[in-house]
C-alpha positions as CSV (number, residue, x, y, z in Angstrom):
1,M,4.3,12.6,16.9
2,E,3.1,9.8,14.7
3,L,0.3,9.8,12.2
4,R,-1.7,6.6,11.7
5,W,-4.0,6.0,8.8
6,R,-7.4,5.0,10.1
7,L,-9.5,4.6,7.0
8,R,-10.6,1.1,7.8
9,Q,-11.7,2.1,11.4
10,V,-13.7,5.1,10.0
11,M,-15.3,2.9,7.4
12,A,-16.3,0.2,10.0
13,S,-17.8,2.9,12.3
14,R,-20.1,3.8,9.3
15,E,-20.8,0.2,8.4
16,V,-18.9,0.4,5.2
17,W,-17.1,-3.0,4.9
18,T,-15.6,-3.3,1.4
19,G,-13.7,-1.4,-1.1
20,K,-16.6,-1.7,-3.5
21,E,-18.9,-0.1,-1.0
22,L,-16.4,2.7,-0.5
23,R,-16.1,3.3,-4.3
24,E,-19.9,3.5,-4.5
25,L,-20.1,6.0,-1.7
26,L,-17.4,8.1,-3.2
27,A,-19.3,8.1,-6.5
28,Q,-22.7,8.9,-5.0
29,R,-21.8,11.4,-2.3
30,A,-18.7,13.0,-3.6
31,D,-19.0,12.5,-7.4
32,F,-15.5,11.0,-7.2
33,S,-14.2,8.1,-9.2
34,I,-11.3,6.0,-8.0
35,S,-9.9,2.7,-9.4
36,P,-10.1,-0.6,-7.5
37,P,-6.3,-0.8,-7.2
38,S,-6.2,2.7,-5.6
39,V,-8.9,1.8,-3.1
40,Y,-7.0,-1.4,-2.3
41,A,-3.9,0.6,-1.6
42,L,-5.7,3.1,0.6
43,L,-7.3,0.2,2.6
44,N,-4.2,-2.0,3.0
45,K,-1.2,0.4,3.1
46,E,-0.2,3.4,5.1
47,P,-0.2,6.0,2.3
48,A,2.9,8.1,1.9
49,Q,0.8,10.9,0.5
50,V,-2.9,11.5,-0.1
51,K,-4.0,14.1,-2.7
52,T,-6.2,16.8,-1.2
53,E,-8.9,16.0,-3.7
54,T,-9.0,12.3,-2.5
55,L,-9.0,13.3,1.1
56,Q,-11.9,15.7,0.5
57,A,-13.8,13.0,-1.3
58,L,-13.2,10.5,1.5
59,C,-14.4,13.0,4.1
60,T,-17.5,13.8,2.1
61,A,-18.3,10.2,1.3
62,L,-17.8,9.0,4.9
63,R,-19.0,12.2,6.5
64,C,-15.9,12.5,8.6
65,T,-13.0,14.9,9.1
66,P,-9.4,14.5,8.2
67,N,-8.7,14.2,12.0
68,E,-10.7,11.0,12.0
69,L,-8.9,9.5,9.1
70,Y,-5.5,10.3,10.6
71,G,-5.0,9.2,14.2
72,V,-2.2,11.2,16.0
73,T,-0.1,9.6,18.6
74,S,1.9,11.9,20.8
75,P,5.7,11.4,21.2
76,R,5.1,10.3,24.8
77,E,2.6,7.6,23.7
78,V,5.1,6.4,21.1
79,S,7.9,6.2,23.6
80,L,5.7,4.4,26.2
81,A,4.7,1.8,23.5
82,D,8.3,1.3,22.5
83,D,9.3,0.9,26.2
84,S,6.6,-1.7,26.9
85,A,7.4,-3.7,23.7
86,A,11.1,-3.8,24.7
87,S,10.3,-4.9,28.2
88,S,7.8,-7.6,27.3
89,P,9.0,-11.1,27.4
90,P,9.0,-13.0,24.1
91,D,6.2,-15.4,23.3
């Protein structure tokens, strides 16, 4: 099983396009303050860990569930993706 961080996809599905817009939603809907560098990291890196408080605030602000923020790939899907990448001819 593999977890994939899907914050950008969830934001886009709610027409939230920038870190600034996300920070504003977090403040308005979840009464949660987060620094611009922290938002940047959440948007541009797969987080090694996410505090429960931050996850709750993101879910409240974006009106989503943790399951939407984390996409789960089954072991079979990961294996098939690896197999197809290995058998694809180089560009």
